[in-house]
N, C-alpha and C positions, 0 to 999 in steps of 0.2 A: 393475494400476496402484497406485503407492505413494501413500498418503494423507499429507497434511501433518500434522505433529504440533505442537500448540500448546505454548506454554511451560508451561502448567498440566499438560497431559498428560505432557510430558517430565519435569517436576518430580515428578509422581506416580509415574512409573515409576522415577525415580532413588531416591525415598524408599522405594518398595517394595523395590527391590534392596538399599538400605542396611539396611533392617530385616532382610531375609533374611541378609545377610552378618553383621550384628551378632549374630543368633541363632546362626549357624554358628560365629562367632568365640567366643562364650561356651561353646558345646558343646565346641569344640576345646580351650579352656583347661581345662575340667572333665575331659575325657578325658586330657589330658596330665598334669594334676596327679594324677589317680587312677593313671595309669601309673607315675609317679615314686614315689608312696607305696607301691605294691604290687609294685614290681619285686623280683626275687630278688637279695639282696645278693651271692650267689655268682655270679650271671650278670646283671649290670646291663645297662641299655639300651646298645646299641652307640652310640658317640659320633657316628658318621657319620649314623645314623638320627635321633639326637637333634638334630643340627645341621640336618638336612633339615626336621624338624618345626618347629623354631624359625624357619627361613626361610619356611616356609609361613605360619606365624602372622604374621610381619612383613608378608608379602604381603597377607594379609587386612586387616591394620590399615591398610596403605597404600591399599588399595582403598576402605576406609571414608572415609578422608580425601579421596580423589579425588572420591567421590560427594558429599561435603559441599561441595566446591569447585564441582562442576557445578551443584548446587542454587542456590548463591549467584550463580553466573554467569547462570543462567536467570532468577532473580528480578531481577537487575540489567538484563538485556536487556529484560524486560517493562516496567520502569519508564522506560527510556530511549526506548522506541519512541514514546511519546506526545510526548516533548520533540522528537524528531527530526522527527516528522510535523508538528508545529506550525509549522515553518519554511515549510510550503507555504501557510499562510493568507495571503490577500491576493494570491496569484499566479494567473495564468490557466493552467489545466491542461486537458489532453485525456486522457480515459480510455476504454479499451475496455470499455464498459458499456452495457447496453440497457434498464435499468429506471429509470423516473422517475415522479414523482408528478404527477397531473393537478391543476393548481392555477390558479385564476383563469381558468378557461375554456380552458386550453391545456396541451399537453404538448410539449416540445421535445427533439429529438434532432439528431444529425448522423450521416451515413453515408458510408462511403468505398468507392469502387469501385477495384479493382486495375487495370482497363482499361476501355475504352469498351464499353458494353453495348448490345445491340440491344433487349432488353426488360429492364425492371427493375420489380419489384413490391415494395411496402412493405406489411407487415402489422402491425397493432397488436393485441396480445394482452392479455387481462386477467389477473388473478392466478391463475386456474385454467388458463391456457394456451389459452383459447378465443379464436379470431380474431374481433374485434369490428369491425374495419375493414380494408379492403384496397383498394389503388389503385395507380396508376402513380407511380413515383418522379418527382419534379419535374426531376431532372437525371440523365441516363444516361452522362455522360462520366466519364472517369477522374478521380479526386480526391475531395476532401471536400466534401460538400454538406449544407446544413441542411434540416430538415423540421419543421414545426409542425403539430400535429393539434388541430383545434378541438373534438374530443370527439363529433362526430356519428358514430354507428355505421352500419354497412352496412344494418341493419334499420330505421333511422330513429330510433333511440333516442339518448340522450345519455350521455356518460361520467359516472361518479360522482365528484364533487368529493372530492379527497383520496385517491383510490384510486391504486394503483401499476399502471402499464402498461408493457409492453415492446415494442420494435420489432424486426422481422425483415426482412431484405433477401433477395430472391430475384432474381438477375440472370443473364442468359444472353447469349452472344455470337451472331454470325451463324451459327455452326455448331451452335447449341443446346448449347454447352458452358457449364458453370457459370463465372461470373466471380467471382473472389475479392472478398468484400465483408465489411465489419464495421460494427457500430453503435458510435457514439461519443457520449460526453457531454463537452461543452466549456463552460467558464465559469470564474468566479472561485471559488477555494477560500475558503469562509467559516467552516469549522469542522472539528474533528478529534474523533473519538470512538474508544473502545476496545471491541471485541467479541471475547471469547475470546482476549485478549492480542494481537489484530491491529488495527492502526490503520485507521480508515475515514475518508475525506474527505467533506465535504459540498460538492457543487458544484451550485449552483442548487437544483433540487428533487430531487436524487439523492444517495444515499449509497452509496459504493462502496469496496472495499478499496484501500489505498494501492498494492498490487501491480499494479492495473489501469492506473495512470497511465503514459502513454507519452510525454507531452510536458509541459514546464513552462516558462512564460515570466514574466519579471518585468514587472509593470504599471508604466507610467510615468504620472506625474500629467499631466493635460491641462487646458488653459485654454480655456474656451468663449467665443468672440467672435461674437455674432450667431448665424448658422446654422452656423458651422463650429467644429470642435474641433481644436486644434493642440497638440502636445506642449509642456509647460512647460519652456522652456529659460532662464528668467530667472536660474537659479542656475548656468548653465553658463559664462557669461562675466562678467567684472567690469564694473562700470558705466563707461561711456566717459568721463564727466566726472571720475571718480576716477582713471582711468588717465592722463588729460591732466594732472591736477594733479601726479601722481607724476613723470611724464616731464619736466614743466616744472621741478620742483625739482631734478631730476638733470641739467639742462642745464649742461654745464661752462662755457659762456660767462658764466653768471650769477655764477660764482665771482669773476670779475674786474671786475664792474660795480659 
């Protein structure tokens, strides 16, 4: 398996390579100068060999310039990542992520089943990977479903406030075959942070890499009236009285009255 390389790691490798090339470049110049100083006047260096050596020297110099350019590009990429990720703030996102913090007496997840399941179990694991709670999934049908854990463990204990827990889904169909399932975190993006040159989003009580986000929706402002909440469309259409005034002023019959 190929591991991902962060911008810092890549820049370090480029800088290390540049240092080695620069050292070889200086050594090459020293050897070439010594060769020219000590050549036999009666049998000077062959012009073809000398041209080839100069070409090699130019190639090394070009490689040094290329490495400098790569280093600047990597630095620019790292600085732009935070700015690009900040556009997610304020939007509703869905991420394939299973870790969240137990806060205010609850931990919330969503889970998705690829097809209807005959049996579906949910497991809550603590930071050490130990199963602290297990139970039937509230919904076994295909699709996305929400699950909220109140912190009560299987042994009768309570979850620790502020600790991180993960959710696991185990689903089977009627033939005892595994049903595809994944754990999701859904909610409003409230912040962006950088860890090892990779942007992380804050959604609810979870922090996950930007690369785990699979869905993003723009949030529309809502107006609450009584017990109902409706989208705010006050700015979508012009005021009716204003429109009536404009249309009246444009009535051609008034031009002759």
